[in-house]
Each structure stands twice: as C-alpha cells, then as structure tokens.
N, C-alpha and C positions, 0 to 999 in steps of 0.2 A: 502492500499499501503508501509505501515513504517514495517509492520508485511511480505511482501513479503521480504520487501528489508533486514530485521534483517536477513530475511534466508537464502538467496542469500547470505549473506555475512559472514554466519557460515558454508557454504558449501562450499564455495568459499576459501578453506584451504591454500592456497599459497598463495593466494591474487595479484590474474594475472586479475579478473575480467572475468576470467568464470570459469565455474563448468567444471569436468573432468567425465569420469563414472568411472573411480574409485572412485572418491568426494562422489556425490553421491550414489554407494553401500559401501562404509563404513557409510554412516552415517545413511541409512537406518539400515543394521546390528545394529549400537549405539541406534538405537530405538528400535531392539527387531524386527525387521520387517528384512524374509532371503529370500529374490527374488532370481530367476537366474539370471544372467547373460544376457540373451538372453533380459529377461522383461528391464531392465536397456537401454542395447543397444536399443530396441526396444521405448523407452522415449528419450533419444536423437537424434534417427534419424527423429522421428516425429515433433520435434520441431527445429532439427536443420537447420535452413533458409540457412546460407551459407553454411554447410558442411563441417564444418574445424574440425567437431568430439567429439564439446564441444559448451555448451550453455551459452552466454552471458546476462548480464540480461533482457533484453526486451525481447528474446529467452522462457527464463527461467519462466518471469511474463504472459507470454501468458500459459503457459504448468499450472501453476497455477489461474490462472484464468477461465481455460476450462475445470480443476477441479473442480474448486471452482462451477459452473454453475452445473455440472453433478452431485454430492456429496450433495448438497444441500438438493436435491429432498428425498436422502436417509435418510437423517440425520432426517428429519421428520416423513419418515417412521418407521426408528428406533427405535425416540422419542413417545411409544405408549402413553402416557398418555399428550403428549402437553405440556409439562412444561419447555423447552425450555434445555432438558438435559437427556442424556443418563446415566442409573445407570443397579447395575449389575441384574433387575428383566428384563429388557429390553433386553439386552444379552443374560438371558434364556428364554425368550420368541422367540428373533431371532432361535435360534438353534431348541429351540420345531416344530418352522416353519418349521425346515428344514427337522427334521425327525431324532433330533440328541441328544440326552440328555448329558448336560453338568451339572459338578456340583456346585455350587457357591462357591469354593474357586479357581474352575477356570476361571468362567464369573469373579468372582475379581480380578485376573492378567491378564486379558484380558482391563478391565477398568485402572487398574494401568498402561498398556504399552502407553493409551493416555493421561489416566490424569497430567496434570502438578501443580497443586494447591492443592495435595493430598486431597481435596475434596471428595473422590470415586465415584466423578459425571464428567461425559466429556458434555463442553459446546460447542457451534457451533466452537471455534476459535481452542480448543485444538483440535478436531475433524478434522479442512482441516487441522491443523499442520501434523497430523497423515497421513493423505489418499494423502497426497500430497509426503511424503514419500513412502508412499505404491501404488505399480504399477500398484494396484487389477485392475478390468477395469471390476466388479460388485459386489453385495451383498455375491454369492457364492463366486467368489476371494478373497471375501475379507478376508470370515469365512474362509475359508481353509488356506489363509495367518498365521491369529490369532491360527487354530489349530495345525500347524506345526511350528509356535512357541512357543507352550506349552511343546512341547516335543523333548528334545534332549539329550532323555536317554542315559543308559550305553552302550560304543559303540563302542569304536574305537582299542578293542583288539579284537574282534568279527567279525566275516566277517559283521554280520547286526546288527542293535542297536538292545537293547532288545523289543523295540516297533518300527512297525512300525508306523513313521511319519504321523499323522493323519491327513492330507492335502493333502494325498492323495485321490480319488474318481476315482470308476472303477477298472474293473482287469485291463486292460493298462498298468494304471501310474504304479498300485503294481506290475505285472510282469517287466513291465524296472524297479522299486527299486532295485527287485533281483535280474535277471540279473545281471545288473549295480557293486550288491556286489558282487555278486555269482565271477564275472568275475576280481574284483579286490582285494579277496578272495584270489582267485588262482593263480594270479602276485604275492600275497604277499606272498604268502604261498612257490610259485617256488622259489624265491630270497632268499629267505631266509633259504632255507631247510635244507643246510651243517650244518647250526647252529644250527639248532632240530636236523641233528643227531648227533652233535658234546656232546650238551647236555641230550640224553638219556644216551649216554657212557659212561657221566662225575658220571651219576646217579646210574646206573648199578656199573659200575668198582671203583666210588671215584674221589675226584678228583687231586689227585696224582696219577693220569694217563691223565693228560690232555696232554701234549706232546704226549706221545703212541698213546692217540686216533687219537691224528692229525695228527700222522706218520701214522695211520691202515687207513685214511679215504684219503690221498695223496696216497698214495701204491695200494688202489686199482682202480684209476685212477679216474680223473675228472669226471668221469658220475656214479661211487659209492657215493661222494656227494650229490649224488639227489635220494638216496637209498629210499625208503616206502616216495616219495613224495604223486606220484600219489594215494596213500590210504587216505594220509593225507590229499588233496584235493577233491577227491571225499566224505568226511566226512565234513569239516570244514561246508561251507554251509548248507548241509539239512540239519543237525542236529540245527546250528545257526535257521533258517527258522522255525522248528520247533519247538524252543523253544518260538522264537518269539510269533508263533499263538498261543503257550498253553498261555502264560505270559497275550496276550493281550487277551483272552479271558474268563481268569480269575481274569484280572484285569475288565472290563468291568462290571461281575458279582457282583464283591465285591463294586464295586463303583454305581451301579445298588440300591443294599441293604443297604447301607450306605448312599448316597445322597452327599459322601464327596470325595473328593480327597484321595488319596493315604498318608497316615503315612509309615516312614521308616520303621516302624516293619513291616507292610502292605508288599510295595515292598519284604524286605530281605525274609519274606517266599514263596511271590509269583515267586525271582528270584530263593530262593532255589528248590519248586517245578519243576517249568519250567525246568529248569537247569537239573536237577537232571533225570525225564522221559527223555527228551531230547537225554541225555548220556548214558542211562540204551539201548536202541533203538540202536545207533550209536556205542555200547562198543564194539563188534565184529572186527571193521575199526580199534581202537583204537591199539586192541590185534596186527591184524595180520603188523599193521606201524611200531612197536617198536622191533617187529620181523625182519621183511627186515632192519631195523636199525639197527640192532646188527651183524646181518650176516655178513659174508665176502662176499665180491664181487661174483657173481656169485651162489651164492649157492641157491638161488632161478630166474625162468626164469622171475618170475610179482605175483603179489597178487595173481594169482585162482591156484597156483601152490602153494603156502605157505598154503592157503588155505587148500588144500586137503593133502598137510602134516601135520599142524593139527588135522584133523579133521581122518584123517588113523592112524597116530601115536598116539596121544593121545585122544582127547572125545570132543565131543560138551562142554561140563565145559571150557575145557581150551580157548574157544572162552573167556570167562567171569573172567578169569582167576583174581587176583587183583582187582575185583570189589567192597568186601567191600569197602578197602581202598577210590578206586578210587571214590566211593561213598560221603564217609564220606569227599573227599576232595572236592568232587563240591561244595556241602552243604555249608561251610562257603567262597570258591571262589566267587562262583555267589552271594551268598547271601553281602559280605563284598561288592563285588567292585558295585554292584546297590545299597546297604544303603550310603556309602562312596562317589559316583559318586551325588547321589540328592542331600544329603546335603552338599555337595561344591555348586555345580549349586541354588539351594533355596540360599545358604549365597552370592553369585555373583550376584543375580538379584539387587541388592543392586545398580553392576555397571552396568552403560549403553552401557560398552563397553567386558561387559562378555562372549559376543558369538562370540568373534573375534576368528578366525582361532587358533593360538598359545595359548588363554586359554584354547577353547574344548580341544584341544588335550593334553593341562597340566590337565586338570580333570580327562583325562579318562587315561590318564597314568596312575598319583596317584592314580583313585580308581584300574586299571590293579595292581600295584605296592600294593597294601592293603591287595586286594586278594590273590597275591602268597605268599606273606608272611604270609598269614594266612597258607597258607593248602598247603602249600609244602612239608612240611615232609612229607606229607598222601602223597603226588602226586611222592617223593624220594621212598618209600614203595610200592605204586602200579607199580611204571615201574620195580624193582626188584622183586616184586610176577608175573610179564607179564613175564620178562625173566627167569624166573626158570627151565621152561622146559628142558632150551637148554644151563642153563648159570650155574656153578656148583659155580664160583667165589662169586655167589650175596648170595645163601641159606639164602635170604631173611625170610624163617619162613610163617608158612599156616594161622598169626591170625593177626593181626593191632598190637596188644602187642608184640609179639614175633617180629614181622618186625623193632622195636621202639626201643626192647633191642638190637638184631642183630646189627643194625645199629650204636648205640651209643659204642658195643664193638671191631666193626672195626675199626672206623673214630670219635670217641666221637659225639658233638655237631654239631660240622662243619658238616657231615656226614649227618644231615638231610637238609643245605643247598648244597650240591651237584649240580651243572650245575645250582646255582640259578642266577651267571652270565651270562652265555650263553645265559640263558632264556633273562634278563633285553635287553641285548645287540642286541637278535632277536625283542623285544616288540618294540623298537623305528623304526626302520627301517621296520616293518610289519605294524606297525600302523600306520605311514606318509605316506606309499604306500597305506592301505587299502581307508584313510580319504583322499587322496588326486583325486587317481584313480576311488573312489564312486561315487565322485561330478564331475569329471568330461565326466564320461559315461552316467551318470547320465542324463549331457547337452548334453551330443551326440544324447545321443537314444531319448530325447523328441523333438530336430528339425532337427532327422531322420524320427521317426514316428510320426508325431504331420500334 
C-alpha cells in the first residue's frame, strides 16, 4: 500500500489530492507509454465513482488493486523459468509465441522501460508499476504498446513516418493511419502552399527577386498563390507510403539476417534506397508542380493540360528533367535526416521525458534542417533544370557540375541556398499541422470505426 500511495503522490502533480486525465496521460508518456486519449479517459470513467472527472486516492487504489489481481497471472506466464523475474529471453519468447520476430537490442529496450534498479531484469514490483501506467487490457495489447513505443522514427517533415507504427495490427488500423496521415499532409501542404511556391521562384530567379516574386504572386490574385498545390498534394502521401513500405520490408529483411537492431549506417542506407526509389516513381509530378509554380496565372487550366503541353512540345524525357541532381539530393537528405533523427532519439532515451510533444517536434525539425542544409544546393540545381525549358533566366546547364558553376557565377555562394529561409519558414507550421492533425484524426477514426 505504501508503494501505491507513493505512486499516487507522484501522479498528483498539483498536490490537490486528485489525479486528472492530463496528469495520468503525462506520466504514462514519461514512462515511454504512448496511449490514446480515449484509453486514458476510459480508466477515469471506469473508476471515477463520484463522476467528477478525476480520481481521489480511494478510487485510484481500487484501480491499482484490480490491475494487480489481473496481471499477477500474466506475470507468471511471462516468467518462463519461474524465477520471479522477467528477462530479455522471456520477452523474445513472448514475441515468438505471437508470431513476431524481435531482436535482442529491442528486447533489451523493453526491459529497460520497466527496470528501475538497472538489473536488466524485471521483478513483480517493477512490472506492476509499469502495468498500472499502461492501459493495456491483455498480453496482445501490452505487446502492441511496447512495439509502438520502440518506434517514433523520422517523420514530422514528411506526411508519414519512415516506418509504419509497429503497434498496428490488421489492415483496418493500417488504413486508418494512412488516411489520417494523408489528410493531415494535404491540409498542411495546402495551408503552406504560397510559401512553397515562393521558395520555388526564389530557387530559380535568385534571392534578389524576393519582392518581385511576392508581387508576382499577388498580381495573379489570391487563387494563384495555390497554383500547383493539387499536384503537390497528389504526390505527397502516395510517395511517402511507398517509401514506408519499401523501408519496412528492407528493415525486416536486414534484421532477420543480422538478428540485431539497425545501426545508424544501416538506417542511412535504407533511408537512401527507399527514398530514391519512391522519388523516381513520382518524379514527373514534381516536374509538373514546378512548371505550374513558375507559370503566370491562367497559362494552364490544370495539371492535365500542363502534362499534355510538356509531352507535345518537348518529350517524355522532359518529365525527368533534373532527375540526376534530384536523385543526388534525395540521398543525402533522406539518409542524413534518418541518421540524425535516430541518433538524437537514442541519446534522448536516457531522459524519461524524451517523448514529449515539444521534444519530438524539436528532434524532427533538427533532422529536417540537417537534411535540408546538406542537400539544398542540389535541390536548387534540380529546380533550375526543371524550369530550363521555359525560363531562359535560369540557364542551369545540363549537368550537376555545370549547375554548380553557373549558380556560383551568377549569385556566388549565397546562390546555393536561395529560398532556404522560405523552406524553413514553411517547415515549422507544416510539421506542427502534420503532427497535430495526424494524431487528432487517428483518435477520431479509431472512435468512429471501432
């Protein structure tokens, strides 16, 4: 009972004698548990006898004793050698019984989530403390929560995270996740479309034309500021979904062969490979987006007319104009973003509050910025080559080397980063909208379709 009283005091952050939804949810997140808001509310609704929206000590004690009775049996089931402790081999065995292969490093990380005395084993007291904060109702849900906590990979700068959340089971959950992420991506791209179009114009015409580029957008009317956005939306989620699928398959194959977690170098390689392939498949839409961004309002009636014009007046090869520097750009961007994000997250796991919303956003933005700075000169060359067919000012040359020398001759070193400021300005609201809307929509779809 003393342990229960101590946990109650720990959860009662404002020392008012009650535990609120927010207090319970925050403590779960600090312990590495990522529950839905619905799950947390269900706990309070089930044990809040006076219906005041919070738990007093007696109500919380009732909840804890119920969890203790229910999970004591499961603890003995997990303790395969009946020594009163759960170790890494027990975790691996549990996953194997459920038909899931888990590496030794990941099993170690699960133990570390519960281990309070750094013994690399979990006794009943440690397990009970974990399960009181974990709203799982059975072994399957407990395993899913562990798998979900292991993965918060790269992702707030793209519509989908680089890996699908492993806690998902079944095609319904997968579809809900993709739909939520896709809708969030479409909204965030649409809201920030004027900044994205401005960035494209700065990449082609140079930073000295900032005022001119902005005036050009205004001259075309409010609607023209979203020119090319439809193509951008149609390209975003399918490309990221394909990249996620490729990355996940290659990751599973690599881990099956090595029986270990992925190193930074392996994540770099898989991020590069999956990103390059997905980018190649959807590259023609990128070309159309740039053409629509740079043309005067009303030049094309839409994406289809733009595509027909490129095909009739140029050639099929024009749909892959600038693909060389674009591919070179994708490799350092996808690789560096992936490696930097995972390195920061691994370092931050020493802090129990590493997975707060603000920290996750900060980690993602640092990874995004690292990838952008590394690859941005190639992105400028790519955009200028895509614009070459109708914009004589760009004159980028036909090769990456000619592109580098041409930009330096016209704009100096600064020219390699034309539009980078606009890119960063766009990234912050885009990432916040993506992250917030994806989580809200997932909760909405879960409650609607469950």
